[in-house]
VEXDREN-2710 file (C-alpha; in Angstrom, 1 decimal):
% VEXDREN-2710
k/r/px/py/pz
1/MET/-36.4/11.3/-14.8
2/ILE/-33.0/12.4/-12.9
3/GLY/-33.0/15.5/-11.6
4/SER/-30.8/15.3/-8.8
5/VAL/-27.2/13.3/-8.6
6/VAL/-25.3/12.7/-5.3
7/PHE/-21.9/11.5/-5.0
8/ASP/-20.3/9.5/-2.3
9/VAL/-17.0/10.8/-1.5
10/GLY/-14.3/8.7/-0.8
11/GLU/-13.1/6.2/-4.0
12/THR/-16.0/7.7/-5.6
13/LEU/-14.4/11.5/-5.6
14/VAL/-11.6/11.3/-3.6
15/ASP/-9.1/9.0/-4.1
16/ASP/-8.1/7.7/-0.1
17/THR/-4.5/6.5/-0.9
18/ARG/-2.9/9.2/0.8
19/GLU/-5.1/9.3/3.8
20/TRP/-4.3/5.7/4.6
21/TRP/-1.0/6.3/3.9
22/ALA/-1.0/8.7/6.9
23/TRP/-2.3/6.8/9.1
24/ALA/0.0/3.9/8.3
25/ASP/2.2/6.4/9.2
26/TRP/0.6/7.5/12.6
27/LEU/0.3/4.1/13.8
28/GLY/3.3/3.0/12.6
29/VAL/3.3/0.4/9.9
30/PRO/4.5/0.4/6.4
31/PRO/2.1/1.5/3.7
32/HIS/1.9/-2.3/2.2
33/THR/1.0/-3.6/5.6
34/MET/-2.4/-1.2/5.4
35/SER/-3.0/-1.8/2.0
36/ALA/-3.5/-5.5/2.7
37/LEU/-5.5/-5.1/5.7
38/VAL/-7.6/-2.9/4.1
39/GLY/-7.7/-5.5/1.3
40/ALA/-8.6/-8.3/3.8
41/VAL/-11.5/-6.7/5.7
42/THR/-12.8/-5.8/2.1
43/VAL/-13.2/-9.1/1.4
44/GLN/-14.8/-9.8/4.9
45/GLY/-17.3/-7.3/4.2
46/ARG/-16.0/-5.6/7.7
47/ASP/-16.0/-1.7/8.0
48/ASN/-13.0/-0.8/6.8
49/ALA/-12.0/1.4/10.1
50/ASP/-11.4/-2.5/11.3
51/ALA/-8.0/-2.2/9.3
52/LEU/-6.9/0.1/11.8
53/ARG/-8.0/-1.6/14.9
54/LEU/-6.1/-4.7/13.4
55/ILE/-2.9/-2.9/13.9
56/ARG/-4.3/-1.6/17.1
57/PRO/-7.0/-3.3/19.4
58/GLY/-9.4/-0.8/20.7
59/LEU/-8.4/1.8/18.8
60/ASP/-11.1/4.9/19.3
61/LEU/-11.6/6.3/15.9
62/ALA/-12.8/9.8/17.0
63/ALA/-9.9/9.9/19.5
64/GLU/-7.3/9.0/16.9
65/ARG/-8.8/11.8/14.9
66/ARG/-8.4/14.8/17.4
67/ALA/-5.0/13.6/18.1
68/ARG/-3.8/13.5/14.7
69/VAL/-5.4/16.4/14.1
70/ALA/-3.5/18.5/17.6
71/ALA/-0.6/16.9/15.9
72/GLY/-1.0/19.0/12.7
73/VAL/-1.1/15.7/10.8
74/GLY/-4.9/15.5/10.6
75/GLU/-6.9/14.3/7.4
76/GLN/-6.6/16.5/4.3
77/ILE/-8.2/16.5/0.8
78/THR/-6.8/18.8/-1.8
79/GLU/-6.7/18.8/-5.5
80/ALA/-4.4/16.3/-6.0
81/ASP/-6.6/13.6/-4.4
82/LEU/-9.4/14.2/-6.4
83/TYR/-10.0/11.6/-9.8
84/SER/-9.7/13.4/-12.7
85/ASP/-12.7/12.9/-13.9
86/VAL/-14.4/14.5/-11.4
87/ARG/-14.3/18.1/-11.9
88/PRO/-15.6/17.9/-16.0
89/ALA/-18.6/15.2/-14.8
90/LEU/-19.8/17.3/-12.1
91/ALA/-19.4/20.7/-13.8
92/GLU/-21.4/18.3/-17.5
93/LEU/-24.1/17.3/-15.3
94/ARG/-24.8/21.0/-13.8
95/ASP/-24.6/22.4/-17.6
96/ARG/-27.3/19.7/-18.5
97/GLY/-29.2/21.3/-15.4
98/LEU/-29.0/18.5/-13.0
99/TRP/-28.7/19.4/-9.6
100/VAL/-25.4/18.0/-8.0
101/GLY/-24.8/17.2/-4.5
102/VAL/-22.1/15.5/-2.5
103/ALA/-22.8/13.6/0.9
104/GLY/-20.8/10.4/2.2
105/ASN/-19.5/9.1/5.8
106/GLN/-17.1/11.7/6.0
107/THR/-16.1/14.2/9.2
108/ALA/-17.3/17.5/9.4
109/ARG/-13.6/18.2/8.7
110/ALA/-13.6/16.7/5.5
111/GLY/-16.9/18.2/4.4
112/GLY/-14.8/21.8/5.2
113/LEU/-11.8/20.6/2.8
114/LEU/-14.0/19.6/0.0
115/ARG/-16.2/22.9/0.2
116/GLY/-13.3/24.6/0.3
117/LEU/-12.1/23.0/-3.1
118/GLY/-15.1/25.0/-4.7
119/LEU/-16.4/21.7/-6.6
120/PRO/-19.0/22.0/-9.5
121/ALA/-21.7/21.1/-6.5
122/ASP/-24.6/22.7/-5.3
123/ALA/-23.9/21.2/-2.1
124/VAL/-21.6/19.4/0.1
125/ALA/-23.0/17.4/3.4
126/THR/-21.2/14.7/5.6
127/SER/-22.3/11.8/8.0
128/GLN/-20.8/13.8/11.0
129/GLU/-22.6/17.1/10.4
130/TRP/-25.8/15.2/9.4
131/GLY/-25.2/13.2/13.1
132/VAL/-25.9/9.7/10.7
133/ALA/-23.9/7.4/8.5
134/LYS/-24.3/5.0/5.5
135/PRO/-25.9/2.4/5.6
136/ASP/-28.1/3.6/8.4
137/PRO/-31.5/3.7/6.1
138/ALA/-32.2/7.5/7.9
139/PHE/-28.8/8.9/5.9
140/PHE/-30.8/8.2/2.9
141/ALA/-33.9/9.8/4.1
142/ARG/-31.8/13.0/4.5
143/VAL/-30.6/12.7/1.0
144/THR/-33.9/12.2/-0.4
145/GLU/-35.0/15.6/2.3
146/TRP/-32.2/17.5/1.0
147/ALA/-31.9/16.9/-3.0
148/PRO/-34.4/18.0/-5.0
149/GLY/-37.3/15.7/-6.5
150/ALA/-38.7/12.7/-5.7
151/PRO/-36.5/9.8/-4.5
152/GLY/-36.6/8.1/-7.7
153/GLU/-35.3/11.3/-9.9
154/ILE/-32.6/11.5/-7.5
155/LEU/-29.3/8.8/-8.5
156/TYR/-26.6/8.3/-5.7
157/VAL/-23.3/7.3/-7.0
158/GLY/-21.3/5.6/-4.7
159/ASP/-18.4/2.8/-4.8
160/HIS/-19.5/0.4/-2.0
161/PRO/-22.7/-1.9/-2.6
162/ALA/-23.5/-2.5/0.9
163/ASN/-23.0/0.8/2.1
164/ASP/-23.9/2.6/-1.3
165/ILE/-26.2/0.8/-3.2
166/GLY/-28.0/-1.4/-1.4
167/PRO/-29.1/1.5/1.0
168/ALA/-29.8/4.0/-1.4
169/LYS/-31.8/1.6/-3.6
170/ALA/-34.1/0.3/-0.3
171/ALA/-34.9/4.3/0.1
172/GLY/-36.5/4.3/-3.4
173/LEU/-33.4/6.1/-5.5
174/ARG/-31.5/5.1/-8.2
175/THR/-27.8/4.0/-8.5
176/ALA/-25.3/3.7/-9.9
177/LEU/-21.4/1.9/-8.9
178/VAL/-18.8/3.2/-10.3
179/ARG/-15.8/0.4/-10.8
180/ARG/-12.9/2.0/-8.8
181/GLY/-11.6/1.4/-5.2
182/PRO/-11.2/-1.5/-3.4
183/TRP/-15.0/-2.2/-3.2
184/GLY/-16.0/-1.4/-6.1
185/HIS/-13.4/-2.9/-8.2
186/LEU/-13.8/-6.4/-6.0
187/TRP/-18.1/-6.4/-5.7
188/ALA/-18.9/-4.7/-9.0
189/ASP/-19.6/-8.2/-11.0
190/GLU/-21.2/-9.8/-7.3
191/PRO/-24.8/-9.6/-6.9
192/ALA/-24.6/-6.9/-4.8
193/GLY/-22.9/-4.6/-7.5
194/ARG/-25.1/-5.6/-10.3
195/ALA/-28.0/-4.3/-8.2
196/ALA/-27.5/-1.2/-9.4
197/ASP/-29.0/0.4/-12.1
198/TRP/-25.9/1.4/-13.9
199/LEU/-22.5/0.0/-13.7
200/ILE/-19.3/2.9/-14.7
201/ASP/-16.1/3.1/-15.1
202/GLY/-15.7/6.6/-14.6
203/LEU/-17.8/9.2/-13.8
204/THR/-17.8/10.7/-17.1
205/GLU/-20.2/8.5/-18.5
206/LEU/-22.6/9.7/-16.1
207/PRO/-23.9/13.1/-18.6
208/ALA/-24.4/10.4/-21.4
209/LEU/-26.3/7.9/-19.3
210/LEU/-28.9/10.5/-18.2
211/ALA/-29.4/12.4/-20.9
END
């Protein structure tokens, strides 16, 4: 029985459109160029940060993030960036007695922004805060230490088969792939996506699935 549900962040809870548009503006390219490059690296199975490096070869992502913050245009996560099903789904899971966590490949700044939204979650953590990022098995080892229950009693929900589903299953967790965002849509019907325990079109499907 599932006792804990842990959610990825980007394109699972948060619509990344505004952040990608901010990067396009920062790097001086039109938004449609950024979208096309994100699509290209997605199809190639590459890290999404490679889209930025195609625009500016050799880009140091950490340094650019610091520069954006210094310029007053650092990453933002507001209520408007949350998918509409986030609050009702997380709230219902907690009402049903499940422990709810949020843990994804995000900066410490993003962690603070997420906690500031007051989500109906028991805990929020990011890869930068933990010092390890997906798909490293150590990230999911940390999840199993962090969330209550044995690995098989923890569900990890994400949109990315390679970063979320595969390594979470390898760690013994149950998995759900949400069909949204570039990765979720592209890979949902491929073997990597079908490897998930559940394929969902929205987060509000989860409470009934886990009942």
